[in-house]
Backbone as JSON Lines, residues from 0, in Angstrom:
{"i":0,"aa":"M","n":[170.8,137.52,86.17],"ca":[169.73,138.53,86.07],"c":[168.45,137.97,86.69]}
{"i":1,"aa":"T","n":[167.86,138.72,87.61],"ca":[166.66,138.2,88.27],"c":[165.46,138.3,87.35]}
{"i":2,"aa":"Q","n":[164.47,137.52,87.69],"ca":[163.24,137.49,86.91],"c":[162.64,138.89,86.78]}
{"i":3,"aa":"L","n":[162.64,139.61,87.89],"ca":[161.97,140.92,87.9],"c":[162.62,141.88,86.91]}
{"i":4,"aa":"S","n":[163.97,141.88,86.89],"ca":[164.64,142.89,86.06],"c":[164.4,142.63,84.57]}
{"i":5,"aa":"L","n":[164.03,141.41,84.19],"ca":[163.69,141.16,82.78],"c":[162.47,141.97,82.37]}
{"i":6,"aa":"W","n":[161.66,142.4,83.36],"ca":[160.45,143.17,83.04],"c":[160.66,144.68,83.17]}
{"i":7,"aa":"D","n":[161.81,145.1,83.75],"ca":[161.99,146.53,84.04],"c":[161.8,147.4,82.79]}
{"i":8,"aa":"Y","n":[162.45,147.01,81.72],"ca":[162.43,147.8,80.48],"c":[161.01,147.9,79.94]}
{"i":9,"aa":"E","n":[160.34,146.75,79.86],"ca":[158.97,146.74,79.32],"c":[158.0,147.5,80.23]}
{"i":10,"aa":"N","n":[158.2,147.35,81.55],"ca":[157.29,148.04,82.48],"c":[157.34,149.56,82.29]}
{"i":11,"aa":"E","n":[158.54,150.07,82.04],"ca":[158.67,151.52,81.79],"c":[157.92,151.92,80.52]}
{"i":12,"aa":"L","n":[158.04,151.1,79.49],"ca":[157.35,151.39,78.23],"c":[155.83,151.31,78.39]}
{"i":13,"aa":"I","n":[155.38,150.3,79.12],"ca":[153.94,150.15,79.36],"c":[153.41,151.33,80.17]}
{"i":14,"aa":"A","n":[154.19,151.72,81.19],"ca":[153.78,152.86,82.02],"c":[153.69,154.14,81.2]}
{"i":15,"aa":"A","n":[154.5,154.22,80.15],"ca":[154.5,155.4,79.27],"c":[153.4,155.3,78.2]}
{"i":16,"aa":"G","n":[152.58,154.24,78.3],"ca":[151.46,154.1,77.37],"c":[151.83,153.55,76.01]}
{"i":17,"aa":"R","n":[152.97,152.84,75.93],"ca":[153.44,152.36,74.62],"c":[153.1,150.89,74.36]}
{"i":18,"aa":"G","n":[152.42,150.26,75.3],"ca":[152.05,148.85,75.11],"c":[150.83,148.72,74.22]}
{"i":19,"aa":"P","n":[150.29,147.51,74.01],"ca":[150.92,146.25,74.44],"c":[152.19,145.96,73.64]}
{"i":20,"aa":"I","n":[153.1,145.25,74.32],"ca":[154.43,145.04,73.77],"c":[154.58,143.63,73.21]}
{"i":21,"aa":"C","n":[155.26,143.55,72.1],"ca":[155.59,142.28,71.47],"c":[157.11,142.18,71.39]}
{"i":22,"aa":"G","n":[157.64,141.01,71.68],"ca":[159.08,140.78,71.53],"c":[159.34,139.9,70.31]}
{"i":23,"aa":"V","n":[160.39,140.21,69.56],"ca":[160.74,139.45,68.36],"c":[162.22,139.07,68.39]}
{"i":24,"aa":"D","n":[162.49,137.8,68.07],"ca":[163.88,137.35,67.97],"c":[163.96,136.24,66.94]}
{"i":25,"aa":"E","n":[165.2,135.9,66.54],"ca":[165.38,134.86,65.54],"c":[166.37,133.82,66.04]}
{"i":26,"aa":"A","n":[166.38,132.69,65.34],"ca":[167.39,131.65,65.57],"c":[167.83,131.13,64.21]}
{"i":27,"aa":"G","n":[169.12,130.9,64.08],"ca":[169.6,130.25,62.86],"c":[170.13,131.17,61.79]}
{"i":28,"aa":"R","n":[170.67,132.31,62.18],"ca":[171.3,133.16,61.16],"c":[172.65,132.62,60.74]}
{"i":29,"aa":"G","n":[173.33,131.95,61.66],"ca":[174.71,131.53,61.4],"c":[174.95,130.17,60.77]}
{"i":30,"aa":"P","n":[174.0,129.22,60.86],"ca":[174.29,127.86,60.39],"c":[174.56,127.76,58.9]}
{"i":31,"aa":"L","n":[175.17,126.65,58.52],"ca":[175.45,126.37,57.12],"c":[174.26,125.71,56.43]}
{"i":32,"aa":"A","n":[173.3,125.25,57.23],"ca":[172.18,124.49,56.67],"c":[170.89,124.84,57.4]}
{"i":33,"aa":"G","n":[169.78,124.66,56.69],"ca":[168.47,124.83,57.3],"c":[167.96,126.26,57.21]}
{"i":34,"aa":"P","n":[166.69,126.44,57.53],"ca":[166.07,127.76,57.45],"c":[166.45,128.64,58.63]}
{"i":35,"aa":"V","n":[166.09,129.9,58.55],"ca":[166.16,130.79,59.7],"c":[164.74,130.87,60.26]}
{"i":36,"aa":"C","n":[164.64,130.96,61.58],"ca":[163.33,130.94,62.24],"c":[163.19,132.19,63.11]}
{"i":37,"aa":"A","n":[162.0,132.79,63.1],"ca":[161.74,133.95,63.94],"c":[160.46,133.72,64.74]}
{"i":38,"aa":"A","n":[160.4,134.35,65.9],"ca":[159.19,134.27,66.72],"c":[158.82,135.65,67.22]}
{"i":39,"aa":"A","n":[157.52,135.87,67.38],"ca":[156.97,137.1,67.95],"c":[156.08,136.69,69.12]}
{"i":40,"aa":"V","n":[156.27,137.3,70.27],"ca":[155.53,136.89,71.47],"c":[155.01,138.11,72.21]}
{"i":41,"aa":"M","n":[153.75,138.03,72.63],"ca":[153.18,139.03,73.53],"c":[152.79,138.32,74.83]}
{"i":42,"aa":"L","n":[153.55,138.57,75.88],"ca":[153.27,137.97,77.19],"c":[152.35,138.89,78.0]}
{"i":43,"aa":"P","n":[151.57,138.33,78.91],"ca":[150.84,139.19,79.84],"c":[151.87,140.0,80.65]}
{"i":44,"aa":"P","n":[151.71,141.33,80.74],"ca":[152.71,142.16,81.43],"c":[153.0,141.66,82.84]}
{"i":45,"aa":"G","n":[154.29,141.52,83.16],"ca":[154.69,141.13,84.5],"c":[154.61,139.64,84.77]}
{"i":46,"aa":"L","n":[154.24,138.85,83.78],"ca":[154.12,137.41,83.97],"c":[155.45,136.82,84.44]}
{"i":47,"aa":"E","n":[155.41,136.08,85.52],"ca":[156.62,135.43,86.03],"c":[156.77,134.06,85.39]}
{"i":48,"aa":"I","n":[157.81,133.87,84.63],"ca":[158.13,132.55,84.09],"c":[159.49,132.16,84.68]}
{"i":49,"aa":"P","n":[159.48,131.33,85.71],"ca":[160.75,130.99,86.37],"c":[161.77,130.44,85.39]}
{"i":50,"aa":"G","n":[162.97,131.01,85.42],"ca":[164.04,130.53,84.55],"c":[164.09,131.16,83.18]}
{"i":51,"aa":"L","n":[163.16,132.07,82.89],"ca":[163.16,132.72,81.58],"c":[164.46,133.49,81.37]}
{"i":52,"aa":"N","n":[165.09,133.26,80.22],"ca":[166.37,133.92,79.94],"c":[166.65,133.79,78.44]}
{"i":53,"aa":"D","n":[167.7,134.44,78.02],"ca":[168.19,134.29,76.65],"c":[168.36,132.8,76.35]}
{"i":54,"aa":"S","n":[167.78,132.34,75.23],"ca":[167.77,130.91,74.92],"c":[169.17,130.3,74.87]}
{"i":55,"aa":"K","n":[170.18,131.11,74.52],"ca":[171.54,130.59,74.39],"c":[172.13,130.21,75.75]}
{"i":56,"aa":"K","n":[171.54,130.74,76.83],"ca":[172.08,130.48,78.17],"c":[171.36,129.32,78.85]}
{"i":57,"aa":"L","n":[170.44,128.67,78.15],"ca":[169.64,127.6,78.75],"c":[169.98,126.25,78.14]}
{"i":58,"aa":"T","n":[169.78,125.19,78.93],"ca":[169.95,123.84,78.38],"c":[168.77,123.52,77.47]}
{"i":59,"aa":"E","n":[168.97,122.51,76.63],"ca":[167.9,122.11,75.72],"c":[166.65,121.68,76.5]}
{"i":60,"aa":"K","n":[166.86,120.95,77.58],"ca":[165.73,120.47,78.39],"c":[164.95,121.65,78.98]}
{"i":61,"aa":"K","n":[165.69,122.64,79.47],"ca":[165.05,123.82,80.07],"c":[164.3,124.61,78.99]}
{"i":62,"aa":"R","n":[164.9,124.74,77.81],"ca":[164.23,125.46,76.72],"c":[162.92,124.77,76.34]}
{"i":63,"aa":"D","n":[162.96,123.44,76.27],"ca":[161.75,122.7,75.91],"c":[160.63,122.94,76.92]}
{"i":64,"aa":"A","n":[160.98,122.93,78.21],"ca":[159.98,123.15,79.26],"c":[159.42,124.58,79.17]}
{"i":65,"aa":"L","n":[160.31,125.54,78.95],"ca":[159.88,126.94,78.84],"c":[159.04,127.17,77.58]}
{"i":66,"aa":"Y","n":[159.36,126.46,76.52],"ca":[158.61,126.57,75.26],"c":[157.13,126.31,75.52]}
{"i":67,"aa":"D","n":[156.86,125.2,76.19],"ca":[155.46,124.84,76.47],"c":[154.79,125.88,77.36]}
{"i":68,"aa":"L","n":[155.54,126.35,78.35],"ca":[155.0,127.34,79.29],"c":[154.69,128.66,78.58]}
{"i":69,"aa":"I","n":[155.6,129.09,77.7],"ca":[155.4,130.35,76.96],"c":[154.19,130.23,76.03]}
{"i":70,"aa":"C","n":[154.11,129.11,75.31],"ca":[152.99,128.94,74.37],"c":[151.64,128.94,75.09]}
{"i":71,"aa":"S","n":[151.61,128.35,76.28],"ca":[150.33,128.25,76.99],"c":[149.96,129.54,77.71]}
{"i":72,"aa":"S","n":[150.95,130.38,78.04],"ca":[150.64,131.58,78.83],"c":[150.69,132.88,78.03]}
{"i":73,"aa":"A","n":[151.24,132.85,76.8],"ca":[151.32,134.08,76.0],"c":[149.91,134.56,75.62]}
{"i":74,"aa":"I","n":[149.76,135.86,75.49],"ca":[148.5,136.43,74.98],"c":[148.32,135.95,73.54]}
{"i":75,"aa":"T","n":[149.39,136.06,72.79],"ca":[149.41,135.57,71.4],"c":[150.88,135.45,70.98]}
{"i":76,"aa":"Y","n":[151.12,134.56,70.02],"ca":[152.49,134.43,69.51],"c":[152.44,133.94,68.07]}
{"i":77,"aa":"G","n":[153.56,134.14,67.36],"ca":[153.7,133.64,66.0],"c":[155.11,133.12,65.81]}
{"i":78,"aa":"I","n":[155.24,132.07,65.01],"ca":[156.56,131.5,64.7],"c":[156.61,131.25,63.2]}
{"i":79,"aa":"A","n":[157.7,131.66,62.55],"ca":[157.77,131.53,61.1],"c":[159.2,131.27,60.64]}
{"i":80,"aa":"F","n":[159.3,130.63,59.47],"ca":[160.59,130.34,58.85],"c":[160.8,131.19,57.61]}
{"i":81,"aa":"S","n":[162.07,131.35,57.24],"ca":[162.44,131.69,55.87],"c":[163.29,130.54,55.37]}
{"i":82,"aa":"S","n":[163.01,130.08,54.17],"ca":[163.64,128.88,53.64],"c":[165.07,129.15,53.17]}
{"i":83,"aa":"V","n":[165.79,128.06,52.91],"ca":[167.14,128.15,52.35],"c":[167.1,128.92,51.03]}
{"i":84,"aa":"E","n":[166.07,128.67,50.2],"ca":[165.94,129.38,48.92],"c":[165.8,130.89,49.15]}
{"i":85,"aa":"E","n":[165.02,131.25,50.17],"ca":[164.85,132.69,50.47],"c":[166.12,133.3,51.02]}
{"i":86,"aa":"I","n":[166.87,132.52,51.81],"ca":[168.16,133.01,52.32],"c":[169.1,133.29,51.14]}
{"i":87,"aa":"E","n":[169.1,132.39,50.16],"ca":[169.98,132.57,49.0],"c":[169.53,133.75,48.14]}
{"i":88,"aa":"E","n":[168.23,133.92,48.04],"ca":[167.7,134.99,47.18],"c":[167.83,136.37,47.83]}
{"i":89,"aa":"L","n":[167.58,136.45,49.12],"ca":[167.49,137.76,49.79],"c":[168.74,138.11,50.59]}
{"i":90,"aa":"N","n":[169.6,137.18,50.85],"ca":[170.71,137.17,51.8],"c":[170.14,136.92,53.21]}
{"i":91,"aa":"I","n":[171.0,136.57,54.14],"ca":[170.53,136.09,55.45],"c":[169.78,137.19,56.22]}
{"i":92,"aa":"L","n":[170.24,138.43,56.09],"ca":[169.56,139.51,56.81],"c":[168.15,139.72,56.26]}
{"i":93,"aa":"G","n":[168.03,139.78,54.95],"ca":[166.72,139.94,54.33],"c":[165.78,138.8,54.67]}
{"i":94,"aa":"A","n":[166.31,137.58,54.67],"ca":[165.49,136.41,54.99],"c":[165.07,136.43,56.46]}
{"i":95,"aa":"T","n":[165.97,136.89,57.32],"ca":[165.63,137.0,58.75],"c":[164.48,137.99,58.94]}
{"i":96,"aa":"F","n":[164.57,139.13,58.27],"ca":[163.5,140.14,58.39],"c":[162.18,139.59,57.85]}
{"i":97,"aa":"L","n":[162.25,138.81,56.78],"ca":[161.04,138.21,56.21],"c":[160.39,137.26,57.23]}
{"i":98,"aa":"A","n":[161.2,136.43,57.86],"ca":[160.68,135.51,58.89],"c":[160.06,136.3,60.05]}
{"i":99,"aa":"M","n":[160.71,137.4,60.43],"ca":[160.16,138.24,61.51],"c":[158.8,138.82,61.13]}
{"i":100,"aa":"R","n":[158.69,139.3,59.89],"ca":[157.42,139.86,59.43],"c":[156.33,138.79,59.43]}
{"i":101,"aa":"R","n":[156.69,137.59,58.97],"ca":[155.73,136.49,58.95],"c":[155.26,136.13,60.36]}
{"i":102,"aa":"A","n":[156.19,136.15,61.31],"ca":[155.84,135.81,62.7],"c":[154.88,136.85,63.27]}
{"i":103,"aa":"V","n":[155.19,138.12,63.03],"ca":[154.35,139.2,63.55],"c":[152.96,139.17,62.92]}
{"i":104,"aa":"E","n":[152.89,138.78,61.65],"ca":[151.59,138.71,60.96],"c":[150.66,137.67,61.59]}
{"i":105,"aa":"Q","n":[151.21,136.72,62.31],"ca":[150.39,135.67,62.93],"c":[149.74,136.13,64.25]}
{"i":106,"aa":"L","n":[150.18,137.25,64.79],"ca":[149.67,137.7,66.09],"c":[148.17,137.99,66.01]}
{"i":107,"aa":"E","n":[147.47,137.61,67.05],"ca":[146.02,137.82,67.08],"c":[145.65,139.14,67.76]}
{"i":108,"aa":"R","n":[146.66,139.84,68.29],"ca":[146.42,141.19,68.82],"c":[147.42,142.15,68.2]}
{"i":109,"aa":"T","n":[147.03,143.38,68.1],"ca":[147.91,144.38,67.51],"c":[148.83,144.95,68.58]}
{"i":110,"aa":"P","n":[150.14,144.83,68.41],"ca":[151.04,145.41,69.4],"c":[151.14,146.93,69.26]}
{"i":111,"aa":"G","n":[151.32,147.6,70.39],"ca":[151.58,149.03,70.35],"c":[153.03,149.31,70.02]}
{"i":112,"aa":"L","n":[153.9,148.37,70.42],"ca":[155.34,148.53,70.2],"c":[155.95,147.14,70.05]}
{"i":113,"aa":"V","n":[156.81,146.99,69.05],"ca":[157.54,145.73,68.87],"c":[159.0,145.95,69.25]}
{"i":114,"aa":"L","n":[159.48,145.13,70.18],"ca":[160.89,145.17,70.57],"c":[161.62,144.05,69.83]}
{"i":115,"aa":"V","n":[162.63,144.43,69.06],"ca":[163.37,143.46,68.24],"c":[164.78,143.31,68.77]}
{"i":116,"aa":"D","n":[165.2,142.07,68.95],"ca":[166.57,141.83,69.41],"c":[167.56,142.26,68.34]}
{"i":117,"aa":"G","n":[168.6,142.99,68.74],"ca":[169.64,143.39,67.79],"c":[169.6,144.88,67.49]}
{"i":118,"aa":"N","n":[170.29,145.26,66.43],"ca":[170.41,146.7,66.11],"c":[169.93,147.02,64.71]}
{"i":119,"aa":"R","n":[169.2,146.08,64.07],"ca":[168.72,146.33,62.72],"c":[167.19,146.28,62.69]}
{"i":120,"aa":"D","n":[166.58,147.33,62.18],"ca":[165.12,147.4,62.11],"c":[164.62,146.54,60.95]}
{"i":121,"aa":"P","n":[163.79,145.54,61.23],"ca":[163.35,144.65,60.14],"c":[162.23,145.2,59.28]}
{"i":122,"aa":"G","n":[161.78,146.44,59.56],"ca":[160.74,147.04,58.7],"c":[159.37,146.42,58.93]}
{"i":123,"aa":"L","n":[159.0,146.24,60.18],"ca":[157.69,145.68,60.51],"c":[156.61,146.74,60.37]}
{"i":124,"aa":"P","n":[155.34,146.31,60.22],"ca":[154.26,147.29,60.03],"c":[153.79,147.92,61.34]}
{"i":125,"aa":"Y","n":[154.62,147.9,62.37],"ca":[154.27,148.5,63.67],"c":[155.45,149.33,64.16]}
{"i":126,"aa":"E","n":[155.18,150.19,65.13],"ca":[156.29,150.93,65.74],"c":[157.27,149.92,66.33]}
{"i":127,"aa":"T","n":[158.55,150.1,66.01],"ca":[159.56,149.11,66.37],"c":[160.73,149.78,67.07]}
{"i":128,"aa":"E","n":[161.26,149.1,68.06],"ca":[162.46,149.56,68.74],"c":[163.44,148.41,68.79]}
{"i":129,"aa":"C","n":[164.68,148.65,68.38],"ca":[165.71,147.62,68.44],"c":[166.38,147.65,69.82]}
{"i":130,"aa":"V","n":[166.61,146.48,70.38],"ca":[167.24,146.37,71.7],"c":[168.44,145.44,71.57]}
{"i":131,"aa":"V","n":[169.64,146.01,71.66],"ca":[170.86,145.2,71.55],"c":[170.94,144.29,72.77]}
{"i":132,"aa":"K","n":[171.22,143.0,72.53],"ca":[171.22,141.97,73.59],"c":[169.88,141.93,74.31]}
{"i":133,"aa":"G","n":[168.82,142.17,73.54],"ca":[167.48,142.24,74.12],"c":[167.01,140.95,74.74]}
{"i":134,"aa":"D","n":[167.57,139.81,74.25],"ca":[167.1,138.53,74.8],"c":[167.54,138.33,76.25]}
{"i":135,"aa":"G","n":[168.45,139.18,76.72],"ca":[168.83,139.14,78.14],"c":[168.28,140.3,78.93]}
{"i":136,"aa":"K","n":[167.54,141.2,78.26],"ca":[167.03,142.41,78.92],"c":[165.52,142.48,78.99]}
{"i":137,"aa":"C","n":[164.83,141.83,78.05],"ca":[163.38,141.99,77.93],"c":[162.7,140.62,77.95]}
{"i":138,"aa":"A","n":[161.7,140.49,78.78],"ca":[161.0,139.2,78.92],"c":[160.39,138.74,77.6]}
{"i":139,"aa":"D","n":[159.76,139.67,76.87],"ca":[159.1,139.28,75.62],"c":[160.11,138.81,74.57]}
{"i":140,"aa":"I","n":[161.28,139.46,74.5],"ca":[162.3,139.03,73.55],"c":[162.9,137.7,73.99]}
{"i":141,"aa":"A","n":[163.15,137.53,75.3],"ca":[163.68,136.26,75.81],"c":[162.73,135.12,75.45]}
{"i":142,"aa":"A","n":[161.43,135.36,75.6],"ca":[160.43,134.34,75.27],"c":[160.46,134.03,73.77]}
{"i":143,"aa":"A","n":[160.58,135.07,72.95],"ca":[160.65,134.87,71.49],"c":[161.91,134.1,71.11]}
{"i":144,"aa":"S","n":[163.02,134.37,71.8],"ca":[164.28,133.67,71.48],"c":[164.13,132.17,71.74]}
{"i":145,"aa":"I","n":[163.39,131.83,72.79],"ca":[163.19,130.41,73.13],"c":[162.28,129.73,72.1]}
{"i":146,"aa":"L","n":[161.18,130.39,71.73],"ca":[160.28,129.79,70.73],"c":[160.99,129.58,69.41]}
{"i":147,"aa":"A","n":[161.79,130.57,68.98],"ca":[162.49,130.45,67.7],"c":[163.54,129.34,67.75]}
{"i":148,"aa":"K","n":[164.32,129.31,68.83],"ca":[165.4,128.32,68.94],"c":[164.84,126.9,69.02]}
{"i":149,"aa":"V","n":[163.83,126.68,69.85],"ca":[163.28,125.33,70.01],"c":[162.62,124.87,68.7]}
{"i":150,"aa":"T","n":[161.89,125.77,68.05],"ca":[161.22,125.41,66.8],"c":[162.24,125.01,65.74]}
{"i":151,"aa":"R","n":[163.3,125.82,65.62],"ca":[164.32,125.51,64.61],"c":[165.07,124.22,64.94]}
{"i":152,"aa":"D","n":[165.41,124.04,66.22],"ca":[166.12,122.81,66.62],"c":[165.27,121.57,66.3]}
{"i":153,"aa":"R","n":[163.97,121.65,66.56],"ca":[163.09,120.5,66.28],"c":[163.03,120.23,64.77]}
{"i":154,"aa":"Y","n":[163.02,121.29,63.99],"ca":[163.04,121.12,62.53],"c":[164.33,120.42,62.11]}
{"i":155,"aa":"M","n":[165.45,120.83,62.69],"ca":[166.73,120.24,62.3],"c":[166.84,118.78,62.75]}
{"i":156,"aa":"L","n":[166.17,118.43,63.84],"ca":[166.14,117.03,64.26],"c":[165.4,116.18,63.22]}
{"i":157,"aa":"E","n":[164.33,116.73,62.66],"ca":[163.62,116.03,61.57],"c":[164.53,115.87,60.35]}
{"i":158,"aa":"Q","n":[165.29,116.93,60.05],"ca":[166.2,116.86,58.9],"c":[167.32,115.85,59.14]}
{"i":159,"aa":"A","n":[167.68,115.65,60.4],"ca":[168.73,114.67,60.74],"c":[168.29,113.26,60.34]}
{"i":160,"aa":"E","n":[166.99,113.02,60.37],"ca":[166.49,111.7,59.96],"c":[166.51,111.57,58.43]}
{"i":161,"aa":"R","n":[166.29,112.69,57.75],"ca":[166.34,112.67,56.27],"c":[167.77,112.57,55.77]}
{"i":162,"aa":"F","n":[168.68,113.23,56.46],"ca":[170.09,113.32,56.02],"c":[171.01,112.9,57.17]}
{"i":163,"aa":"P","n":[171.0,111.6,57.53],"ca":[171.72,111.18,58.74],"c":[173.23,111.38,58.67]}
{"i":164,"aa":"Q","n":[173.77,111.52,57.46],"ca":[175.23,111.57,57.33],"c":[175.85,112.86,57.87]}
{"i":165,"aa":"Y","n":[175.03,113.89,58.08],"ca":[175.62,115.2,58.48],"c":[175.64,115.43,59.99]}
{"i":166,"aa":"G","n":[174.91,114.64,60.77],"ca":[174.9,114.85,62.23],"c":[174.14,116.09,62.68]}
{"i":167,"aa":"F","n":[173.08,116.45,61.93],"ca":[172.32,117.67,62.28],"c":[171.77,117.62,63.71]}
{"i":168,"aa":"E","n":[171.52,116.39,64.21],"ca":[170.95,116.3,65.57],"c":[171.93,116.85,66.62]}
{"i":169,"aa":"K","n":[173.23,116.84,66.27],"ca":[174.22,117.34,67.23],"c":[174.44,118.84,67.1]}
{"i":170,"aa":"H","n":[174.64,119.32,65.87],"ca":[175.06,120.72,65.68],"c":[173.98,121.62,65.09]}
{"i":171,"aa":"K","n":[172.82,121.04,64.72],"ca":[171.68,121.81,64.2],"c":[172.03,122.63,62.95]}
{"i":172,"aa":"G","n":[173.08,122.19,62.25],"ca":[173.44,122.89,61.01],"c":[174.57,123.89,61.15]}
{"i":173,"aa":"Y","n":[175.01,124.14,62.38],"ca":[176.13,125.08,62.57],"c":[177.44,124.47,62.08]}
{"i":174,"aa":"G","n":[178.42,125.32,61.86],"ca":[179.67,124.89,61.22],"c":[180.68,124.3,62.17]}
{"i":175,"aa":"T","n":[180.39,123.13,62.72],"ca":[181.34,122.44,63.58],"c":[182.35,121.68,62.73]}
{"i":176,"aa":"A","n":[183.41,121.21,63.38],"ca":[184.43,120.43,62.67],"c":[183.81,119.18,62.05]}
{"i":177,"aa":"A","n":[182.93,118.52,62.81],"ca":[182.3,117.29,62.31],"c":[181.4,117.6,61.1]}
{"i":178,"aa":"H","n":[180.74,118.75,61.15],"ca":[179.86,119.13,60.04],"c":[180.7,119.41,58.77]}
{"i":179,"aa":"Y","n":[181.79,120.13,58.94],"ca":[182.66,120.4,57.78],"c":[183.24,119.11,57.22]}
{"i":180,"aa":"A","n":[183.59,118.19,58.1],"ca":[184.13,116.9,57.65],"c":[183.09,116.13,56.84]}
{"i":181,"aa":"A","n":[181.83,116.15,57.31],"ca":[180.75,115.46,56.59],"c":[180.51,116.12,55.23]}
{"i":182,"aa":"L","n":[180.59,117.45,55.18],"ca":[180.41,118.16,53.91],"c":[181.5,117.79,52.92]}
{"i":183,"aa":"R","n":[182.75,117.66,53.42],"ca":[183.84,117.31,52.52],"c":[183.66,115.88,52.0]}
{"i":184,"aa":"E","n":[183.09,115.02,52.84],"ca":[182.91,113.62,52.44],"c":[181.7,113.43,51.53]}
{"i":185,"aa":"Y","n":[180.59,114.08,51.86],"ca":[179.33,113.79,51.17],"c":[178.85,114.91,50.24]}
{"i":186,"aa":"G","n":[179.49,116.1,50.35],"ca":[178.98,117.24,49.59],"c":[177.72,117.77,50.27]}
{"i":187,"aa":"P","n":[177.21,118.92,49.78],"ca":[176.05,119.52,50.44],"c":[174.73,118.81,50.12]}
{"i":188,"aa":"S","n":[173.78,118.94,51.02],"ca":[172.42,118.43,50.81],"c":[171.55,119.57,50.26]}
{"i":189,"aa":"E","n":[170.31,119.28,49.99],"ca":[169.4,120.32,49.48],"c":[169.05,121.35,50.55]}
{"i":190,"aa":"I","n":[169.32,121.06,51.82],"ca":[169.01,122.08,52.84],"c":[170.25,122.86,53.27]}
{"i":191,"aa":"H","n":[171.37,122.63,52.6],"ca":[172.55,123.47,52.86],"c":[172.4,124.81,52.12]}
{"i":192,"aa":"R","n":[173.03,125.83,52.67],"ca":[172.97,127.17,52.09],"c":[174.2,127.38,51.21]}
{"i":193,"aa":"P","n":[174.05,127.35,49.9],"ca":[175.23,127.46,49.02],"c":[176.12,128.67,49.32]}
{"i":194,"aa":"S","n":[175.5,129.82,49.61],"ca":[176.3,131.03,49.82],"c":[177.13,130.93,51.1]}
{"i":195,"aa":"F","n":[176.71,130.06,52.04],"ca":[177.48,129.91,53.29],"c":[178.62,128.91,53.12]}
{"i":196,"aa":"L","n":[178.62,128.15,52.03],"ca":[179.64,127.13,51.83],"c":[180.79,127.61,50.96]}
{"i":197,"aa":"K","n":[180.66,128.83,50.43],"ca":[181.68,129.35,49.52],"c":[183.03,129.49,50.23]}
{"i":198,"aa":"K","n":[182.98,129.73,51.55],"ca":[184.23,129.97,52.28],"c":[184.98,128.67,52.52]}
{"i":199,"aa":"M","n":[184.36,127.53,52.22],"ca":[184.99,126.25,52.54],"c":[186.19,125.92,51.68]}
{"i":200,"aa":"H","n":[186.17,126.41,50.46],"ca":[187.18,125.92,49.5],"c":[188.54,126.53,49.77]}
């Protein structure tokens, strides 16, 4: 997908007077451990960020470089977590929506429209449109996906130092064979999600 086409969708919305646009995405809904992270980003319309794409399609090095570029060039952005305790209390979807609301609350400008990756409306205090596979279709959502993923990965690297036995630096808390093996050997840590481990037995 070319750089230009990432802006096609937003440009139509802006032309229709629905801007300024904010993109929202999350990282970490699936892992067995750690918080879920969400980001909200408002980019200057039409801003060219070479290599911008869905965070899952980028290398870690490329994501890190884009992270700095997005933070320095965004009009405003917010990044927020929901904790393991909140995931357990609200379920993962509720906790994801909470993180999204927290991220949007950090914005220093009011968006006219929030584009959220996926098909579930998180109940934000602004007009919201869900965009399925939005991180590959919309520049603002792609940027949010990178901020959320890099922020969460960096958090999990810190946790890897606290809990070296689980190998968080490799899998970031996702359910790999090595992670399951470590869980069977050492049991869960305080940053594991109990409700996600029920399927192990």
